[in-house]
N, C-alpha and C positions, 0 to 999 in steps of 0.2 A: 542308220545307227552304226557306230563304230565297233569293229570286233576287238574286244578287250582281252583277248587271249593272252597277250604278253603280260599284263598286269596280274591276271589270275595265276599264271604259271609261276611268275616271280613271287607272288604272295605266298603260294603253297610251298615253293621251294624254300623260301625265307622261313616260314613257320616250321618246316621240317629241320632245318639247320638250328633253329632256336631250340627246338625239342631235343635234338641230339646234343648240342653243345651245353646249354644250361641245364637241361633236364638230365643229361648223362652225368654231368659232373655232380648234380644234386644226388642222383640215385647212387653213384659210387661212393660219395663222401659220407652220406647219411647211414650207409650200411657197413662202413669199415670200422674195424676195432682199433683200439688205441696203439697197440703194438704194430699193427700193419701201417696205420697212420704214420707213425714215427720212421718207419723204414721206407716208405713209398712216397707219401705226400709231403711231409715236413721238409725233406732236403730240396724239393723243388723250390718251395717258398721261403727257404732259410735266409736268403739276402734281403727279401723285401718286407717280411713280416717279423717284427721283434717277437722274442718269446714263443716261437712257432713249436718248439719241441716240448712245451709245458702243457699241462691239461688245459690251461686257460686258451693257449693257442689252438688246442684240438677243438675246444668248444666253439671258438671263434670261427674257424673253418667250417664246422658244422652249421653254425648259424648262417653263414655266407652261402652254403650249399642249400639250406632250407629256403633262403630268400630267392636264390637262382630257380629252385623248383616252382616256387609260387609265381615267379615272374614268367616263367616259360608257359605255365597253365593259364595265367591271366592274359597274356598276349594273343591267346587262340581265339578269344571271344571277338575283339574288334577285327582281327584279320578274317574270321568267318563272315561278319557282317559286311565287311569290305567286299569280299569276294562275291557274296550274294547280291549287293546293291550296284556293283560296278557297271553293269550294262545300262541299266535305266537311270541311275542316279549317280553319276561319277563324282560329283561333289561331295555327296554324303560318304561315299566309299572312300574318297580321298581323305576325309575327317577321320574315318575309322582307321585307315592305314597310318595317319599321323599318330592317333592315339596308340596304336600297336607299337609304332616305332619309339615313341616317348617311353612306353612301359618297357620295351627292351632295353633302351639307352640307360634310363635311370634306375631301373630294377636290377640291372647287372652292375650297377655303380660305374658306369661308362666303360666297362670292360668288353662288352659285345657291341661296340659302336660300329663294326663293319656290317652286322646284321641290321642295326637300326638304320644305317645308311641306304641299305637296300629297301627298306620300307619307305624312307624319304624320296628315293627314286620313283617308287611306284606312285606316290603321292603327286610328284611332278608329271609323271606320265598321265595320271588320271585328270589332272587339271589343264594340262597344256596340249594334249592331243585333241584336235578338232576334228569334226567329220568332214571328209572330203567327198565332193560329188564327183561321180564317175561321168566324165564327158561322153563315153560311148553310150551311156544309158540316156543322157539327154538328147543326143542326136537321134537315137532310135524313136524315143517318145515323140520329137518334133516331126519325124518323118511320117509317123503313124496319124498324127493330127492333119497333116497336109493332104493325105488321099482322101478323095470324096467318097 
C-alpha cells in the first residue's frame, strides 16, 4: 500500500486556506456596518464593481460573502471523505477531492482558483501515483524461500 501522506497534508492545508480565505472574508463582511463598509471595503472594489458605495453595492458584497461562507463550509465534506478514503480507495478519494475543488472553484465564482488548483493536484496525485515494490524486500523474501 502506498503512503498517501502527501495527499492528506495537501488536502488539510488547502481546506485550512479555504476556511481562512473564504470563511474569513465571509465573517468580516457579514459583520461589518454600512459606514465601516464605505470606509474600508468599498474603496478596494471601487474600480471593479459599479455602484459599490451604494446600499445596493453593500448588499451585493454581503451576498457574495454569504456565498463564500457557504462554499467554505460545503467544501469541507468532500475533503473529509477524500482524506478518509485515500489509503484504501484512492479513486473514490480522487472523486471527492475533485468535487471539493469544483465547489471551491465555482462557489467562489472563479476567484479562489489557486485553492481549487491544489485540489486538482491532489486528484492527479491520487490517480497517478502507483504502488512501487521495494526490491530489497523481494530479495529478502527470495532468500528466505531458498533456505532448506
